[in-house]
KELUM-986254 format. One line per 4 residues: number of its first residue (from 0); their letters; for each residue y, x, z of N, C-alpha, C. Coordinates in Angstrom, 3 decimals, padded with zeros to 6 digits. Each point is the difference from the previous one (the first is absolute). Example, Ala and Ser with C-alpha at 12.3 -4.5 7.8 and 13.67 -1.06 7.14 Angstrom:
// residues 2
0> as> -005.690,013.190,007.800,001.190,-000.890,000.000,001.200,000.900,000.000  001.050,-000.350,-000.720,001.190,000.820,000.060,001.090,-000.770,000.730
//
This chain:
// residues 322
0> mlrl> -043.071,032.530,-022.745,-000.498,-000.511,001.433,001.098,000.602,000.704  000.520,001.368,000.117,000.723,000.738,000.580,001.590,-000.762,-000.114  000.027,-000.505,-001.328,001.324,-000.473,-000.249,000.186,-001.539,000.746  -001.018,-000.585,000.016,-000.541,-001.385,000.654,000.158,000.118,001.598
4> lttl> -000.407,001.085,000.381,000.334,000.456,001.452,001.198,000.427,000.592  000.593,000.477,-000.972,001.371,000.454,000.370,000.809,-001.520,000.054  -000.154,-000.824,-001.158,000.761,-000.990,000.067,000.038,-000.643,001.471  -001.557,-000.369,000.168,-000.243,-000.857,001.087,000.226,000.980,001.342
8> vfal> 000.412,001.059,000.188,000.202,000.636,001.003,001.784,-000.230,000.369  000.500,-000.050,-001.395,001.542,-000.085,000.149,000.355,-001.378,000.225  -001.006,-000.819,-000.306,000.425,-001.396,000.389,-000.143,-000.606,001.144  -001.082,000.980,000.888,-000.053,-000.510,001.480,001.215,000.875,000.656
12> lspt> 000.285,001.215,-000.408,001.236,000.612,000.969,001.324,-000.390,-000.666  -000.134,-000.530,-000.931,001.657,-000.399,-000.638,000.871,-000.678,000.922  -000.593,-001.116,000.858,000.391,-000.782,000.975,000.803,000.796,001.213  -000.813,000.901,000.496,000.271,000.739,000.826,001.367,000.842,-000.258
16> llaq> -000.213,000.684,-001.232,001.231,000.616,-000.591,001.197,-000.603,-000.063  000.104,-001.145,-000.419,000.923,-000.857,-000.595,000.804,-000.104,001.352  -000.837,-000.559,001.123,000.467,-000.050,001.484,000.960,001.149,000.567  -000.887,001.190,-000.199,000.538,001.577,000.347,001.020,000.414,-000.873
20> ewpt> 000.474,-000.549,-001.017,000.999,000.428,-000.924,001.123,-001.310,-000.039  -000.357,-001.064,000.814,001.377,-000.857,000.211,001.260,000.877,000.954  000.765,-000.192,-000.257,000.994,-000.739,-000.951,-000.015,001.086,-001.115  000.150,-000.752,-001.124,000.198,000.950,-001.424,001.289,000.007,-000.257
24> glvr> 000.855,-000.714,000.661,001.576,000.086,-000.419,000.625,-000.378,001.300  001.207,-000.665,-000.530,001.111,-000.695,000.963,-000.689,-001.100,000.500  000.199,-000.201,001.301,-000.528,-001.133,000.532,001.206,-000.811,000.578  000.048,-001.270,-000.382,001.121,-000.815,000.675,-000.875,-001.162,000.609
28> mvvp> 000.993,-000.688,001.034,-000.077,-001.101,000.830,000.844,-001.175,-000.556  -000.543,-000.967,-000.714,000.956,-001.358,-000.484,-000.058,-000.638,001.435  001.131,-000.658,000.496,000.034,-001.114,000.877,001.003,-001.201,-000.658  -000.667,-001.003,000.028,000.416,-000.903,-001.142,001.046,-001.291,000.765
32> fppg> 000.683,000.767,001.027,000.948,-000.494,001.021,001.218,000.879,000.119  001.088,-000.779,000.192,001.060,001.014,000.100,000.298,000.992,001.267  000.632,001.061,-000.178,-000.024,001.019,001.085,000.602,-000.779,001.341  -000.663,000.786,000.939,000.687,-000.133,001.580,-000.701,-001.477,000.757
36> gatd> -000.745,-000.271,-000.477,-001.173,-001.264,000.475,-000.943,000.966,000.747  -000.778,-001.249,000.850,-001.142,001.050,000.613,-001.006,000.330,-000.782  -000.344,-000.562,-001.102,-001.237,000.383,-001.024,000.414,001.321,-000.477  001.632,000.117,-000.207,000.347,001.407,-000.610,-000.182,000.798,000.989
40> viar> 000.585,000.151,001.000,-000.364,000.516,001.307,-001.191,000.583,000.040  -000.922,-000.774,000.104,-001.339,000.311,000.262,-000.434,000.685,-001.362  000.208,-000.077,-000.837,-000.623,000.439,-001.583,000.767,001.662,-000.046  001.260,-000.013,000.433,000.558,001.379,-000.063,-000.677,000.963,001.024
44> lvaq> -000.364,-000.293,001.238,-000.736,000.465,001.047,-001.187,000.467,-000.671  -000.820,-000.910,-000.442,-001.136,000.644,-000.613,000.109,000.779,-001.108  000.731,-000.162,-000.902,000.451,000.839,-001.176,000.297,001.360,000.466  000.708,000.268,000.846,000.553,001.039,000.743,-001.215,000.966,000.555
48> qlsi> -000.854,-000.785,000.738,-001.480,000.719,000.273,-001.084,000.249,-000.734  000.229,-000.794,-001.335,-000.885,000.113,-001.065,000.534,001.472,-000.869  001.160,-000.116,-000.103,000.848,001.479,-000.549,-000.905,001.060,001.065  000.340,000.033,001.239,-000.419,001.158,000.818,-001.565,000.302,-000.423
52> kigk> -000.639,-000.840,000.020,-001.740,000.031,-000.402,-000.174,000.428,-001.143  000.762,-000.100,-001.022,-000.233,000.208,-001.244,000.284,001.147,-000.658  001.553,000.704,000.645,000.529,000.934,-000.094,001.264,-000.118,-001.359  000.021,-001.230,-000.168,000.846,-000.388,-001.208,001.194,-001.098,000.503
56> plpv> 001.215,000.010,-000.809,000.670,-001.196,000.292,-000.665,-001.064,-000.497  000.672,-000.995,000.840,-000.644,-001.361,-000.397,001.333,-000.932,000.206  000.749,-000.094,-001.059,001.162,-001.056,-000.236,-000.285,-001.328,000.265  000.776,-000.896,000.515,-000.564,-001.499,000.105,001.136,-000.780,-000.482
60> enid> -000.605,-000.932,-001.008,000.860,-000.599,-000.874,000.288,-001.679,000.239  001.213,-000.604,000.581,-000.340,-001.266,-000.038,000.468,-000.559,-000.968  -000.635,-001.109,-000.634,-000.043,-000.785,-001.003,-000.017,-001.685,000.344  001.082,-000.276,000.207,000.285,-001.531,000.603,-000.198,-000.677,-000.755
64> gagg> -000.292,-001.643,000.349,000.174,-000.871,-000.985,-001.193,-000.995,-000.075  000.254,-001.387,-000.202,-001.102,-000.974,000.011,-001.002,000.169,001.258  000.611,000.447,001.106,-000.887,-000.404,001.061,-000.977,001.224,000.111  000.201,001.223,-000.714,-000.766,000.944,000.019,-000.883,000.141,-001.366
68> gigt> 000.168,-000.824,-000.710,-000.909,-000.145,-001.344,000.264,000.960,-001.081  001.470,000.468,-000.013,000.057,000.560,-001.401,-000.240,001.257,000.883  000.106,000.792,001.079,-000.552,001.134,000.393,-001.363,000.372,-000.150  -000.550,-000.999,000.544,-001.677,-000.137,-000.144,-000.406,000.210,-001.545
72> aaal> 000.855,-000.839,-000.675,-000.480,-000.143,-001.401,000.265,001.843,-000.728  000.978,000.313,000.197,000.411,001.079,000.011,-000.965,000.875,000.045  -000.119,000.477,001.365,-001.101,001.064,000.705,-001.222,-000.427,-000.601  -000.652,-000.915,-000.186,-001.461,-000.426,-000.445,-000.357,000.347,-001.599
76> kapa> 001.246,000.251,-000.623,000.239,000.309,-001.692,-000.030,001.494,-000.107  -000.163,000.844,000.940,-000.078,001.354,-000.157,-001.147,000.426,-000.048  -000.130,001.378,-000.342,-001.467,000.705,-000.132,-000.813,-000.340,000.979  -001.197,-000.242,-000.392,-001.140,-000.202,001.190,-000.210,001.597,000.739
80> dgnt> 001.051,000.812,000.595,-000.655,001.297,000.434,000.206,000.240,001.327  000.545,-001.060,000.646,000.282,-000.065,001.673,001.390,000.680,-000.116  000.744,000.101,-000.994,001.454,001.106,000.205,000.976,-001.126,000.376  -000.712,-001.595,-000.381,001.387,-001.046,000.283,-000.512,-000.661,001.516
84> llig> 000.308,-000.181,000.876,-000.544,-000.471,001.408,000.926,-001.230,-000.115  -000.395,-001.406,000.324,000.684,-001.245,000.198,000.100,-000.543,001.637  000.959,000.031,000.565,-000.008,-000.530,001.178,-000.112,-001.587,-000.121  -001.236,-000.410,000.910,000.129,-001.621,-000.228,-000.410,-000.662,000.930
88> tvgg> 000.818,-001.114,000.147,000.207,-000.841,001.327,-001.098,-001.547,-000.214  000.224,-000.716,001.081,-000.447,-001.468,-000.339,000.747,-001.132,-000.977  001.200,000.626,000.177,001.089,-000.429,-000.982,-000.285,000.383,-001.412  000.314,001.362,000.010,000.036,000.220,-001.343,-001.542,-000.040,-000.859
92> ivtg> -001.100,000.307,000.678,-001.579,-000.209,-000.551,-000.474,-001.129,-000.096  000.322,-001.029,001.102,-000.953,-001.105,000.174,000.832,-001.344,000.249  000.935,-000.082,000.576,000.688,-001.809,-000.042,001.483,-000.028,-001.251  000.458,001.190,-000.041,000.824,-000.040,-001.166,-000.817,-000.233,-001.284
96> pilr> -000.979,000.612,-000.298,-000.778,-000.413,-001.401,-000.406,-001.298,000.051  -000.690,-000.476,001.028,-000.438,-001.427,000.093,001.268,-001.091,-000.199  001.121,000.580,000.586,000.741,-001.082,-000.339,000.607,-000.024,-001.244  000.076,001.062,-000.489,000.508,-000.013,-001.436,-001.010,-000.392,-001.188
100> knag> -001.275,-000.051,000.506,-001.116,-000.598,-001.203,000.303,-001.698,000.549  000.063,-000.324,000.953,000.097,-001.387,000.193,001.337,-000.217,-000.770  000.733,000.587,-000.005,001.392,-000.666,-000.775,-000.212,000.380,-001.874  -000.816,000.626,-000.087,-000.567,-000.021,-001.581,000.014,001.333,-000.468
104> sqre> -000.074,001.125,000.620,-000.424,001.408,-000.063,-001.468,000.153,-000.725  000.186,000.430,-001.281,-001.418,000.244,-000.728,-000.846,001.032,000.553  000.674,001.227,000.614,-000.863,001.033,000.333,001.079,000.793,000.927  -000.815,000.488,001.292,000.616,000.612,001.051,-000.009,001.609,000.036
108> padd> 000.196,000.936,-000.109,-000.462,001.434,-000.411,-000.535,000.318,001.537  000.587,-000.793,001.300,-000.149,000.309,001.297,-001.624,-000.109,-000.021  -000.652,-000.998,-000.745,-001.678,-000.399,000.013,-001.019,001.542,-000.433  000.709,000.600,-000.629,-000.614,000.993,-000.434,000.215,001.433,000.633
112> avpv> 000.960,-000.301,001.150,000.309,001.559,000.827,-001.690,000.489,000.691  -000.311,001.124,-000.031,-000.978,000.662,000.540,000.137,000.264,001.834  -000.337,-000.552,000.962,000.220,000.212,001.267,-000.399,001.639,000.524  000.614,000.655,000.275,-000.360,001.372,000.552,-000.280,000.090,001.520
116> trfy> 001.210,-000.707,001.046,000.049,-000.150,001.580,000.696,-000.854,-000.036  000.288,-000.767,001.133,000.950,-000.459,000.860,000.408,000.778,001.364  001.037,000.380,000.057,000.646,001.018,001.348,000.956,-000.781,000.937  000.294,-001.335,-000.352,001.268,-000.719,001.024,-000.683,-001.407,-000.046
120> asgs> -000.393,-000.509,001.326,-000.278,-001.513,000.033,000.500,-000.267,001.277  001.125,-000.896,-000.197,000.783,-000.636,001.496,-000.261,-001.664,-000.015  000.118,-000.537,001.058,000.186,-001.202,000.102,001.359,-000.440,-000.032  -000.030,-001.714,-000.032,001.149,-000.688,000.353,-000.012,-000.324,001.516
124> vvmv> 001.194,-000.957,000.139,000.119,-000.279,001.373,000.547,-001.360,-000.186  -000.820,-001.119,000.498,000.554,-001.318,000.476,000.945,-000.518,000.868  001.278,-000.103,-000.511,001.380,000.213,001.400,000.074,-001.613,-000.331  000.943,-000.747,001.040,000.581,-000.973,000.372,001.271,000.367,000.572
128> npav> 001.035,-000.958,-000.154,001.411,000.063,001.053,-000.616,-000.278,001.116  000.874,000.420,000.942,-000.539,000.130,001.570,000.257,-001.587,000.515  000.449,-000.743,-000.774,000.231,-001.252,000.464,-001.225,-001.040,-000.365  -000.830,000.367,-001.050,-001.345,-000.632,-000.295,-000.805,000.189,001.356
132> pvrn> -000.605,-001.211,000.659,-000.688,000.199,001.318,-001.450,000.387,-000.345  -000.458,001.202,-000.729,-001.203,000.086,-000.204,-000.080,001.783,000.329  -001.130,000.200,000.562,-000.217,001.692,000.261,-001.043,000.678,-000.699  -000.704,-000.610,-000.611,-001.374,000.669,-000.818,-000.322,-001.019,-001.369
136> ipel> -000.917,000.465,-000.626,-000.112,-000.849,-001.011,-000.642,-001.242,000.228  -001.470,-000.246,000.976,-000.262,-001.154,000.250,001.030,-001.167,000.306  000.936,000.601,000.887,001.247,-000.937,000.089,001.026,-000.424,-000.728  000.249,000.910,-001.159,000.449,-000.382,-001.177,-000.760,-000.648,-000.833
140> idyv> -001.407,000.083,-000.202,-000.715,-000.903,-000.859,000.156,-001.670,000.619  -000.129,000.252,001.106,000.199,-001.657,000.605,001.203,-000.466,000.300  001.027,000.818,-000.187,001.179,-000.406,000.244,000.885,-000.981,-001.451  -000.517,000.620,-001.209,000.131,-000.143,-001.238,-000.989,-001.163,-000.114
144> krdp> -001.447,-000.121,-000.087,-000.387,-000.978,-000.091,000.478,-001.194,000.721  000.466,-000.148,001.370,000.605,-001.001,000.647,001.269,-000.516,-000.924  000.695,000.912,-000.450,001.569,-000.740,-000.564,000.196,001.355,-001.276  -000.664,-000.331,-001.187,-000.021,001.054,-000.934,001.530,-000.071,-000.567
148> eklf> 000.848,-000.742,000.323,001.700,-000.244,-000.317,000.866,001.351,000.835  -000.575,000.486,001.091,000.773,000.734,000.892,000.053,001.420,-000.615  -000.764,000.202,-000.645,-000.109,001.403,-000.511,000.257,000.378,-001.519  000.839,001.062,-000.287,000.193,000.222,-001.210,-000.400,001.685,-000.160
152> ygsa> -000.518,000.613,-000.886,-000.103,001.456,-000.238,001.066,000.288,-001.024  000.571,001.296,000.285,000.712,000.695,-001.085,-000.682,001.113,-000.483  000.139,000.598,-001.396,-000.638,000.941,-000.488,001.275,000.623,-000.998  -000.452,001.364,-000.038,000.844,000.762,-001.296,000.088,-000.233,-001.149
156> gigs> -000.706,-001.139,-000.175,000.205,-001.113,-001.420,-001.567,-000.257,-000.460  000.298,-000.806,-000.845,-001.434,-000.468,-000.781,-000.672,001.105,-000.570  -001.574,000.329,000.483,-000.669,000.943,-000.514,000.062,001.454,000.621  001.082,000.092,001.184,-000.391,000.946,000.591,-001.095,000.164,000.729
160> nsnl> -000.220,001.104,001.055,-000.954,000.077,000.835,000.035,-001.045,001.152  001.263,000.078,000.541,000.412,-000.754,001.138,-000.580,-001.696,-000.538  000.360,-000.315,-000.849,-000.095,-001.324,-000.789,-001.769,-000.044,-000.071  -000.433,000.778,-000.331,-001.711,-000.223,-000.422,-000.637,000.203,001.091
164> iaey> 000.555,000.828,001.235,-001.387,000.285,001.151,000.455,-001.788,000.802  001.405,-000.442,-000.302,000.122,-001.183,001.139,-000.859,-001.136,-000.712  000.149,-000.203,-001.354,-001.131,-000.749,-000.742,-001.240,000.240,000.308  -000.695,001.291,000.097,-001.296,000.269,000.360,-000.092,-000.572,001.629
168> fkwa> 001.079,-000.017,000.501,-000.253,-000.089,001.574,-000.272,-001.602,-000.044  000.923,-000.610,-000.590,000.361,-001.357,-000.142,-001.500,-000.796,-000.606  -000.524,000.347,-001.016,-001.351,-000.092,-000.391,-001.199,000.153,000.805  -000.168,001.238,000.557,-000.863,000.224,001.225,-000.050,-000.781,001.116
172> akvr> 001.344,-000.593,000.573,-000.054,-000.461,001.258,-000.073,-001.308,-000.224  000.325,-000.509,-001.355,000.043,-001.614,-000.337,001.087,-000.207,000.792  001.263,000.469,-000.228,001.291,-001.024,000.201,000.948,000.130,-000.914  000.790,-000.893,000.075,001.170,000.061,-000.616,001.568,000.656,000.458
176> idhv> 000.285,000.719,-000.564,001.394,000.666,000.378,000.832,000.269,-001.205  001.294,-000.953,-000.252,000.678,000.004,-001.070,000.436,001.544,-000.481  000.421,000.296,-001.104,000.197,001.475,-000.346,001.592,-000.002,-000.151  000.631,000.926,-000.007,001.567,000.082,000.109,-000.020,001.374,-000.972
180> plrg> 000.017,000.282,-001.223,000.193,001.035,-000.710,001.304,000.815,000.150  000.430,001.423,000.427,001.130,000.448,000.056,000.287,001.079,-000.836  000.877,000.853,000.192,-000.031,001.060,-001.213,000.115,001.404,000.633  -001.212,-000.146,000.144,-000.207,001.585,001.264,-000.472,000.210,000.943
184> tgpa> -000.554,000.708,000.996,-000.417,000.007,000.930,001.346,000.003,000.832  001.173,000.535,-000.193,001.035,-000.180,000.979,000.279,-001.168,000.334  000.186,-000.868,-001.056,000.560,-001.481,-000.014,-001.273,-000.951,000.964  -000.882,000.160,-000.111,-001.177,-000.704,000.428,-000.403,000.509,001.547
188> fnel> 000.640,001.306,000.612,000.373,000.183,001.372,001.292,-000.652,000.758  000.947,-000.042,-001.006,001.283,-000.871,000.219,-000.110,-001.169,000.455  -001.174,-000.431,-000.974,-000.211,-001.817,000.424,-000.566,-000.211,000.994  -000.831,000.647,000.456,-001.174,000.373,001.119,000.837,000.480,001.103
192> lanr> 000.628,000.572,-000.075,001.156,000.103,001.222,000.733,-001.044,000.655  000.465,-000.787,-001.291,001.082,-000.891,000.288,-000.807,-001.582,000.279  -001.413,000.129,-000.181,-000.875,-001.105,000.313,000.053,-000.816,-000.979  000.549,000.169,-001.609,-000.043,-000.941,-000.948,-001.292,000.304,-000.364
196> vqmv> -000.936,000.730,-000.435,-000.957,000.259,000.117,-001.091,000.284,001.137  -000.811,-000.565,000.420,-000.766,000.365,001.359,-001.130,000.857,-000.104  -000.602,000.355,-000.910,-001.175,000.896,-000.163,000.302,000.991,-001.341  -000.246,001.057,000.225,-000.010,001.252,-001.363,-001.164,000.848,000.204
200> iesq> -000.918,000.540,-000.606,-000.839,000.759,-000.429,000.172,001.178,-000.371  000.417,001.166,000.347,000.670,001.171,-000.506,-000.781,001.401,000.458  000.043,000.975,-000.778,-000.912,001.227,000.294,000.520,000.676,001.353  -000.954,000.539,000.702,000.059,000.710,001.365,001.384,000.483,000.169
204> ptal> 000.068,001.245,-000.888,001.248,000.953,-000.048,001.179,-000.914,000.208  000.442,-000.741,-001.045,001.042,-000.878,-000.237,000.222,-000.877,001.425  -001.305,-000.592,000.807,000.128,-001.111,000.777,000.246,000.743,001.307  -000.684,001.437,000.324,000.229,000.381,001.428,001.315,000.176,000.644
208> psil> 000.755,000.648,-000.607,001.683,-000.164,000.643,000.437,-001.447,000.625  -000.269,-000.638,-000.893,000.682,-001.531,000.609,-001.137,-000.686,000.958  -001.254,000.489,-000.081,-000.993,-000.536,001.090,000.220,000.621,001.181  -000.130,001.445,-000.022,000.460,000.925,001.022,001.489,-000.581,000.643
212> agkv> 000.926,-000.294,-000.639,001.422,-000.454,000.548,000.169,-001.220,000.638  -001.365,-000.720,-000.152,-000.228,-001.247,000.562,000.688,-001.138,-000.763  000.262,000.461,-001.511,000.773,-001.006,-000.729,-000.885,-001.101,-000.570  -000.941,000.547,-000.052,-001.127,-001.062,-000.529,-001.227,000.211,000.873
216> ralg> -000.947,-001.216,-000.151,-001.320,000.292,000.658,-001.109,000.120,-000.863  -000.804,000.919,000.106,-001.290,000.402,-000.451,-000.999,-000.837,000.297  -000.845,-000.695,-000.670,-000.925,-000.801,000.159,-001.472,000.521,-000.054  000.036,000.929,-001.622,-001.391,000.514,-000.042,000.318,000.877,-001.180
220> vttk> -000.934,000.919,-000.263,-000.076,000.900,-001.108,-001.116,-000.244,-001.199  000.321,000.151,-000.776,-000.806,-000.533,-001.522,-001.133,001.583,-000.358  -000.362,000.710,001.035,-000.905,000.709,-000.263,-001.056,-000.358,001.210  -001.475,000.545,-000.334,-001.177,-000.540,000.358,000.238,000.563,001.594
224> rrva> 000.544,000.921,000.114,000.122,000.511,001.598,001.280,000.170,000.121  000.780,000.101,001.456,000.823,000.026,000.579,000.422,001.614,-000.211  001.723,-000.059,-000.118,000.412,001.033,-000.194,000.740,000.948,000.880  -000.026,001.221,-000.361,000.548,000.992,001.544,001.361,-000.379,000.323
228> alpq> 000.655,-000.404,-000.684,001.611,-000.388,000.301,000.334,-000.958,000.599  -001.120,-001.231,-000.256,000.288,-001.008,000.631,-001.260,-000.544,000.677  -000.740,000.520,000.819,-001.445,000.467,000.671,-000.152,-001.599,000.723  001.169,-000.954,000.277,-000.128,-001.311,000.755,000.042,-001.196,-000.521
232> vasv> 000.320,000.219,-001.790,-000.200,-000.787,-000.772,-001.200,000.158,-000.854  -000.491,-001.373,000.371,-001.527,-000.429,-000.746,000.121,000.201,-001.635  -001.537,000.171,-000.402,-000.210,-000.009,-001.508,-000.098,-001.606,-000.106  000.817,-000.459,-001.341,-000.062,-001.297,-000.407,-001.828,-000.228,-000.064
236> aetp> -000.843,001.014,-000.060,-001.555,-000.391,-000.081,-000.313,-000.237,001.230  000.291,000.053,000.836,000.047,000.194,001.640,-000.410,-001.566,000.149  000.380,-000.685,-000.921,000.490,-001.748,000.191,-001.213,-000.542,-000.285  -000.586,-000.733,000.662,-001.192,-000.967,-000.352,-000.327,-000.373,-001.614
240> gles> -000.486,-000.007,-000.815,000.100,-000.416,-001.345,000.678,001.026,-000.750  000.433,000.730,000.282,000.945,000.859,-000.851,-000.515,001.678,-000.081  -001.324,-000.162,000.332,-000.633,001.786,-000.118,000.062,000.839,-000.796  000.043,-000.792,-001.248,-000.053,000.976,-001.259,001.401,000.213,-000.304
244> feai> 001.037,-000.622,000.826,001.254,000.256,-000.752,000.184,001.576,000.231  000.697,000.259,-001.300,001.016,001.255,-000.112,000.786,000.235,-000.976  001.130,000.363,-000.109,000.840,000.341,-000.769,000.701,001.190,-000.050  -000.250,000.936,-000.772,000.835,001.422,000.094,000.606,000.189,-001.193
248> twvg> 001.311,000.811,000.567,000.688,000.540,-001.003,-000.507,001.550,-000.581  -000.393,000.375,-000.893,-000.548,001.216,-000.747,000.378,000.861,-000.841  -000.035,001.403,-000.002,000.678,000.538,-000.934,-001.279,001.385,-000.119  -000.562,000.109,-001.514,-001.020,000.804,-000.188,000.297,000.800,-001.435
252> lfva> -000.870,000.722,-000.143,000.212,000.643,-001.393,-000.787,-000.454,-001.183  000.170,000.004,-001.151,-000.346,-000.269,-001.322,000.039,000.882,-001.079  -000.950,000.139,-001.121,000.400,000.787,-001.005,-000.486,-001.037,-001.136  000.308,000.543,-001.127,-000.481,-000.915,-001.301,-001.485,000.087,-000.246
256> pgtp> -000.139,-001.072,-000.744,-001.529,-000.126,-000.291,-000.737,000.804,-000.758  -000.964,000.534,-000.106,-000.578,001.130,-000.622,000.053,001.198,000.844  000.561,000.048,001.316,000.308,001.367,000.257,-001.646,000.491,000.458  -000.131,001.101,-000.001,-001.596,000.409,-000.024,-000.195,-000.040,001.875
260> kpii> -001.132,-000.192,000.240,-000.355,-000.468,001.485,-000.204,001.495,000.866  000.063,000.951,-000.895,000.066,001.216,001.411,001.496,000.248,000.003  000.962,-000.180,-000.930,001.487,000.096,000.480,000.633,-001.148,001.040  -001.068,-001.273,-000.200,000.201,-000.796,001.168,-000.396,000.500,001.461
264> arly> -000.923,000.507,-000.083,-000.877,000.664,001.177,000.995,000.923,000.412  000.423,000.859,-000.600,000.733,001.346,000.562,001.534,-000.819,000.252  000.484,-000.797,-000.462,001.440,-000.464,000.269,-000.183,-000.594,001.569  -001.172,-000.945,000.147,-000.530,-000.398,000.868,-000.243,000.791,001.446
268> kiia> -000.512,001.024,-000.270,-000.155,000.967,001.087,001.525,000.675,000.376  000.512,000.531,-001.068,001.426,000.552,000.357,000.929,-001.205,000.886  -000.185,-001.180,-000.223,000.843,-000.631,000.963,-000.395,-000.178,000.980  -001.195,000.033,000.193,-000.940,-000.528,001.106,000.307,001.095,001.207
272> dias> 000.212,001.070,-000.548,000.084,001.155,000.632,001.524,000.075,000.489  001.188,-000.623,-000.779,001.364,-000.228,000.824,-000.116,-000.782,001.370  -001.275,-000.504,000.360,000.161,-000.911,001.074,000.008,001.273,001.301  -000.608,000.984,-000.477,000.081,000.806,001.366,001.436,000.754,000.285
276> vpev> 001.018,-000.499,-000.876,001.329,000.796,000.354,001.072,-000.870,000.944  000.046,000.584,001.309,000.675,-000.738,001.066,001.164,-000.563,-000.330  000.738,000.664,-001.125,001.373,-000.494,-000.491,-000.074,-001.336,-000.465  -001.296,-000.160,-000.934,-000.222,-000.994,-000.797,-000.222,-001.139,001.032
280> qerm> -000.871,000.130,000.945,-000.194,-001.149,000.545,001.027,-000.408,001.060  000.938,000.962,000.341,001.105,-000.691,001.000,000.828,-000.416,-000.813  000.205,000.068,-001.223,000.815,-000.736,-001.083,-000.475,-001.311,-000.154  -001.281,-000.093,-000.498,-000.506,-001.259,-000.443,-000.315,-001.273,001.329
284> kalg> -000.103,000.722,000.938,000.000,-000.704,001.262,001.112,-000.595,000.255  001.035,000.664,-000.466,001.564,-000.566,000.271,000.234,-001.108,-000.910  -001.053,-000.458,-001.177,000.011,-001.010,-000.922,-000.828,-000.956,000.304  -000.756,000.207,001.244,-000.747,-001.034,000.358,-001.514,000.154,-000.370
288> apfe> -000.424,000.911,-000.303,-001.661,000.469,-000.140,-000.068,001.171,-000.081  -001.176,000.317,000.336,-000.421,001.866,-000.092,-000.485,000.290,-001.226  000.002,001.075,-000.394,-000.400,000.320,-001.236,-001.397,000.134,-000.489  -000.657,-000.952,-000.655,-001.599,-000.015,000.049,-000.276,-000.514,-001.264
292> titp> -001.073,000.393,-000.606,-000.501,000.253,-001.104,-001.272,-000.643,-000.491  -000.455,-000.639,-000.814,-001.299,-000.575,-000.493,-000.227,000.619,-001.034  -001.419,-000.064,-000.248,-000.686,000.384,-001.092,000.525,-000.473,-001.465  000.186,000.384,-001.190,000.246,-000.827,-000.960,-001.095,-001.064,-000.431
296> eefa> -001.299,000.187,000.504,-000.859,-001.533,-000.168,000.415,-001.001,001.025  000.412,000.403,001.308,000.452,-001.032,000.722,001.514,-000.673,-000.274  000.378,001.023,-000.364,001.508,-000.365,-000.754,000.098,-001.239,-000.865  -000.862,000.261,-001.164,-000.238,-000.930,-001.002,-000.498,-001.460,000.183
300> sfvq> -000.836,000.106,001.201,-000.608,-001.032,000.442,000.876,-000.713,000.802  000.805,000.768,000.978,001.001,-000.953,000.693,001.181,-000.193,-001.221  000.229,000.473,-000.927,000.814,-000.641,-000.978,-000.235,-001.255,-000.775  -001.205,000.033,-000.506,-000.750,-001.463,-000.369,000.110,-000.775,000.954
304> aerv> -000.181,000.084,001.359,-000.154,-001.348,001.260,001.329,-000.348,-000.293  000.983,001.022,000.054,001.741,-000.642,000.361,-000.020,-000.954,-001.248  -000.282,000.551,-001.155,000.122,-000.960,-001.205,-000.519,-001.232,000.096  -001.300,-000.204,000.430,-000.440,-001.137,000.325,000.774,-000.927,000.918
308> kwae> 000.246,000.634,001.222,000.673,-000.678,001.328,001.080,-000.546,-000.533  000.969,001.073,-000.885,001.564,-000.324,-000.103,000.111,-001.137,-001.069  -001.144,000.171,-001.016,000.108,-001.095,-000.919,-000.101,-001.607,000.483  -001.326,000.096,001.041,000.057,-001.461,000.705,001.190,-000.197,000.586
312> virv> 000.263,000.820,000.937,001.258,-000.106,000.800,001.474,-000.766,-000.820  000.187,000.600,-001.197,000.870,-000.510,-001.046,-000.338,-001.043,-000.549  -001.116,-000.473,-000.386,-000.585,-000.901,-000.360,000.335,-001.359,000.795  -000.620,000.125,001.289,000.012,-001.387,001.117,001.717,-000.004,000.236
316> ggit> 000.729,001.109,000.121,001.144,-000.094,000.309,000.914,-000.474,-001.054  -000.365,-000.315,-001.073,000.862,-000.219,-001.325,001.053,000.910,-000.408  000.034,001.679,000.209,000.697,000.472,000.017,000.510,000.302,-001.373  001.342,000.022,-000.525,-000.070,000.408,-001.222,001.291,000.933,000.081
320> gg> 000.137,000.674,-001.351,000.971,001.419,000.278,-000.263,001.259,-000.810  000.629,001.141,000.313,-000.941,000.908,-000.472,000.440,000.410,-001.386
//
């Protein structure tokens, strides 16, 4: 009886002890994209603060390739001890794997990624060349419905966020706008400025300088609410019939499948505490959004909803690639 009681007590206490003992070794953060991009900048900011919180070095490892697929697979093959952290994005965790599966991939490791928390969520901006005679989303929809051949939209390439969000907008608004895929965000903006394409939907931090300089006209933001940097620009969701429209670029933290829940809970709490660091909030706002976390459960539900939404957008839009 004493032995049984001891075993039961240990079983009840061990999850708590496991979380208290974490980390048990070197903690590393895998960023499945090249260094220097916005995702990498956000990841390194979080890694720096996490290192301070746990009192240990926390190296960042960039493992690029296959739209985030190679680094994601590498991180999720690590032991499920919470010592390997994966930075995930909508492209790396959701849309890239959907496109690859549609292209014949048998299995996507990203499907097994365990959500810890999302800490960055920023919208995009629907922009047109100033020569286009519209000033808001309802006027844009009316303009396109009257003559679908007047407008072309540019993107950073097939399967890019700018392509997928534009196709989502077309589907939701029930309009036809022909697509001109380009080799990256820079070329898409150049074509917009030259009026060779008339519309681009791009991330807020990328779009803001051209909007403020008056080079392009902002018609709507893709978050549910208006954004502080462009308070005069309505959200797409303010348009009658598009109330449910939302398309955000997000960055969050994931761990390998099988990671104990107490470790995930502790990781979440530590990252949530980072939100109180003024330097973090200042730097994140410069990237288009405050540092805000959601619980592991909320993040898991969010990721699942994203998979359902973008799979349908990709299907309806007939988007291939990845």
